[in-house]
PyMOL CGO cylinders between C-alpha atoms (Angstrom):
from pymol import cmd
from pymol.cgo import CYLINDER

trace = [
    CYLINDER, 85.83, 160.97, -53.31, 85.41, 160.50, -49.60, 0.3, 1, 1, 1, 1, 1, 1,
    CYLINDER, 85.41, 160.50, -49.60, 87.49, 158.35, -47.24, 0.3, 1, 1, 1, 1, 1, 1,
    CYLINDER, 87.49, 158.35, -47.24, 86.28, 156.02, -44.52, 0.3, 1, 1, 1, 1, 1, 1,
    CYLINDER, 86.28, 156.02, -44.52, 87.82, 156.16, -41.05, 0.3, 1, 1, 1, 1, 1, 1,
    CYLINDER, 87.82, 156.16, -41.05, 89.90, 153.17, -42.00, 0.3, 1, 1, 1, 1, 1, 1,
    CYLINDER, 89.90, 153.17, -42.00, 91.05, 154.94, -45.21, 0.3, 1, 1, 1, 1, 1, 1,
    CYLINDER, 91.05, 154.94, -45.21, 91.98, 158.06, -43.23, 0.3, 1, 1, 1, 1, 1, 1,
    CYLINDER, 91.98, 158.06, -43.23, 93.93, 156.00, -40.69, 0.3, 1, 1, 1, 1, 1, 1,
    CYLINDER, 93.93, 156.00, -40.69, 95.66, 154.02, -43.52, 0.3, 1, 1, 1, 1, 1, 1,
    CYLINDER, 95.66, 154.02, -43.52, 96.66, 157.26, -45.29, 0.3, 1, 1, 1, 1, 1, 1,
    CYLINDER, 96.66, 157.26, -45.29, 98.04, 158.82, -42.12, 0.3, 1, 1, 1, 1, 1, 1,
    CYLINDER, 98.04, 158.82, -42.12, 100.04, 155.76, -41.13, 0.3, 1, 1, 1, 1, 1, 1,
    CYLINDER, 100.04, 155.76, -41.13, 101.36, 155.36, -44.75, 0.3, 1, 1, 1, 1, 1, 1,
    CYLINDER, 101.36, 155.36, -44.75, 102.57, 158.95, -44.87, 0.3, 1, 1, 1, 1, 1, 1,
    CYLINDER, 102.57, 158.95, -44.87, 104.25, 158.41, -41.50, 0.3, 1, 1, 1, 1, 1, 1,
    CYLINDER, 104.25, 158.41, -41.50, 106.03, 155.36, -42.89, 0.3, 1, 1, 1, 1, 1, 1,
    CYLINDER, 106.03, 155.36, -42.89, 107.29, 157.36, -45.89, 0.3, 1, 1, 1, 1, 1, 1,
    CYLINDER, 107.29, 157.36, -45.89, 108.55, 160.19, -43.70, 0.3, 1, 1, 1, 1, 1, 1,
    CYLINDER, 108.55, 160.19, -43.70, 110.29, 157.75, -41.28, 0.3, 1, 1, 1, 1, 1, 1,
    CYLINDER, 110.29, 157.75, -41.28, 111.99, 156.01, -44.27, 0.3, 1, 1, 1, 1, 1, 1,
    CYLINDER, 111.99, 156.01, -44.27, 113.19, 159.36, -45.74, 0.3, 1, 1, 1, 1, 1, 1,
    CYLINDER, 113.19, 159.36, -45.74, 114.56, 160.46, -42.32, 0.3, 1, 1, 1, 1, 1, 1,
    CYLINDER, 114.56, 160.46, -42.32, 116.36, 157.13, -41.83, 0.3, 1, 1, 1, 1, 1, 1,
    CYLINDER, 116.36, 157.13, -41.83, 117.79, 157.18, -45.32, 0.3, 1, 1, 1, 1, 1, 1,
    CYLINDER, 117.79, 157.18, -45.32, 119.09, 160.75, -44.97, 0.3, 1, 1, 1, 1, 1, 1,
    CYLINDER, 119.09, 160.75, -44.97, 120.63, 160.09, -41.63, 0.3, 1, 1, 1, 1, 1, 1,
    CYLINDER, 120.63, 160.09, -41.63, 122.15, 156.64, -42.24, 0.3, 1, 1, 1, 1, 1, 1,
    CYLINDER, 122.15, 156.64, -42.24, 122.14, 156.11, -46.02, 0.3, 1, 1, 1, 1, 1, 1,
    CYLINDER, 122.14, 156.11, -46.02, 119.71, 153.23, -45.53, 0.3, 1, 1, 1, 1, 1, 1,
    CYLINDER, 119.71, 153.23, -45.53, 116.65, 152.30, -43.46, 0.3, 1, 1, 1, 1, 1, 1,
    CYLINDER, 116.65, 152.30, -43.46, 118.35, 151.29, -40.28, 0.3, 1, 1, 1, 1, 1, 1,
    CYLINDER, 118.35, 151.29, -40.28, 116.20, 149.20, -37.99, 0.3, 1, 1, 1, 1, 1, 1,
    CYLINDER, 116.20, 149.20, -37.99, 118.53, 149.76, -35.02, 0.3, 1, 1, 1, 1, 1, 1,
    CYLINDER, 118.53, 149.76, -35.02, 117.27, 153.36, -34.74, 0.3, 1, 1, 1, 1, 1, 1,
    CYLINDER, 117.27, 153.36, -34.74, 113.82, 154.76, -33.96, 0.3, 1, 1, 1, 1, 1, 1,
    CYLINDER, 113.82, 154.76, -33.96, 113.19, 156.03, -37.48, 0.3, 1, 1, 1, 1, 1, 1,
    CYLINDER, 113.19, 156.03, -37.48, 113.75, 152.60, -38.94, 0.3, 1, 1, 1, 1, 1, 1,
    CYLINDER, 113.75, 152.60, -38.94, 111.60, 150.93, -36.35, 0.3, 1, 1, 1, 1, 1, 1,
    CYLINDER, 111.60, 150.93, -36.35, 108.82, 153.46, -36.99, 0.3, 1, 1, 1, 1, 1, 1,
    CYLINDER, 108.82, 153.46, -36.99, 109.10, 152.68, -40.71, 0.3, 1, 1, 1, 1, 1, 1,
    CYLINDER, 109.10, 152.68, -40.71, 108.87, 148.97, -40.17, 0.3, 1, 1, 1, 1, 1, 1,
    CYLINDER, 108.87, 148.97, -40.17, 105.89, 149.06, -37.86, 0.3, 1, 1, 1, 1, 1, 1,
    CYLINDER, 105.89, 149.06, -37.86, 103.93, 151.66, -39.77, 0.3, 1, 1, 1, 1, 1, 1,
    CYLINDER, 103.93, 151.66, -39.77, 104.58, 149.74, -43.02, 0.3, 1, 1, 1, 1, 1, 1,
    CYLINDER, 104.58, 149.74, -43.02, 103.13, 146.59, -41.44, 0.3, 1, 1, 1, 1, 1, 1,
    CYLINDER, 103.13, 146.59, -41.44, 100.12, 148.49, -40.17, 0.3, 1, 1, 1, 1, 1, 1,
    CYLINDER, 100.12, 148.49, -40.17, 99.60, 150.09, -43.56, 0.3, 1, 1, 1, 1, 1, 1,
    CYLINDER, 99.60, 150.09, -43.56, 99.77, 146.72, -45.20, 0.3, 1, 1, 1, 1, 1, 1,
    CYLINDER, 99.77, 146.72, -45.20, 97.23, 145.21, -42.82, 0.3, 1, 1, 1, 1, 1, 1,
    CYLINDER, 97.23, 145.21, -42.82, 94.80, 148.14, -43.14, 0.3, 1, 1, 1, 1, 1, 1,
    CYLINDER, 94.80, 148.14, -43.14, 95.02, 147.86, -46.92, 0.3, 1, 1, 1, 1, 1, 1,
    CYLINDER, 95.02, 147.86, -46.92, 93.44, 144.38, -46.59, 0.3, 1, 1, 1, 1, 1, 1,
    CYLINDER, 93.44, 144.38, -46.59, 90.41, 146.00, -44.94, 0.3, 1, 1, 1, 1, 1, 1,
    CYLINDER, 90.41, 146.00, -44.94, 90.19, 148.71, -47.57, 0.3, 1, 1, 1, 1, 1, 1,
    CYLINDER, 90.19, 148.71, -47.57, 90.35, 146.29, -50.50, 0.3, 1, 1, 1, 1, 1, 1,
    CYLINDER, 90.35, 146.29, -50.50, 87.54, 144.34, -48.88, 0.3, 1, 1, 1, 1, 1, 1,
    CYLINDER, 87.54, 144.34, -48.88, 85.32, 147.46, -48.89, 0.3, 1, 1, 1, 1, 1, 1,
    CYLINDER, 85.32, 147.46, -48.89, 86.29, 149.58, -51.86, 0.3, 1, 1, 1, 1, 1, 1,
    CYLINDER, 86.29, 149.58, -51.86, 89.20, 148.23, -53.73, 0.3, 1, 1, 1, 1, 1, 1,
    CYLINDER, 89.20, 148.23, -53.73, 91.60, 149.98, -55.99, 0.3, 1, 1, 1, 1, 1, 1,
    CYLINDER, 91.60, 149.98, -55.99, 90.58, 153.51, -57.02, 0.3, 1, 1, 1, 1, 1, 1,
    CYLINDER, 90.58, 153.51, -57.02, 91.90, 156.67, -58.57, 0.3, 1, 1, 1, 1, 1, 1,
    CYLINDER, 91.90, 156.67, -58.57, 93.57, 157.67, -55.25, 0.3, 1, 1, 1, 1, 1, 1,
    CYLINDER, 93.57, 157.67, -55.25, 96.07, 154.86, -55.72, 0.3, 1, 1, 1, 1, 1, 1,
    CYLINDER, 96.07, 154.86, -55.72, 97.48, 156.05, -58.97, 0.3, 1, 1, 1, 1, 1, 1,
    CYLINDER, 97.48, 156.05, -58.97, 100.51, 158.37, -58.87, 0.3, 1, 1, 1, 1, 1, 1,
    CYLINDER, 100.51, 158.37, -58.87, 100.47, 161.01, -61.62, 0.3, 1, 1, 1, 1, 1, 1,
    CYLINDER, 100.47, 161.01, -61.62, 103.16, 160.36, -64.19, 0.3, 1, 1, 1, 1, 1, 1,
    CYLINDER, 103.16, 160.36, -64.19, 104.44, 162.95, -66.54, 0.3, 1, 1, 1, 1, 1, 1,
]
cmd.load_cgo(trace, "trace")
């Protein structure tokens, strides 16, 4: 399974959003948009959502979108 440039960008930005959310939650007990970690989370989530539209146009949902469940 190979990723397009858009897919790679989408993945990196999505992971950045998750990391920012965790940092904000640990520091403030919530995602606080008044601080940089909360702002990074918000903006990267918006970008991730927008890039998802381009990905679904080209390849759609695939095995990479399924989280393993035990």
